[in-house]
C-alpha positions, 0 to 999 in steps of 0.5 A, a space after each residue: 533501526 526503524 520498525 513498523 507494525 504488522 497489521 496482522 499480529 501487531 508485532 513490531 518488526 524491522 521496516 526492511 522485512 518483506 514478511 512478518 516472521 511471526 505470522 507470515 503476513 506478506 507486505 506489498 510494496 507499491 510502486 509509485 506508477 501504480 499510485 499515480 495511475 490510480 489517481 489519474 483513472 479516478 480523476 478521468 472517471 470523475 470528469 466523465 461523470 460530472 461532465 455528462 
């Protein structure tokens, strides 16, 4: 079973956990479209900034 480290309490927990059973830290799931939207907005901002 794969494990991940909780950023709040540094305990090793299963990767399929949505919340740390020790401290209650909630892991946020990022969907791919949010990441690509942020990258696209950053590129547009940089293009506008450097074209002026």
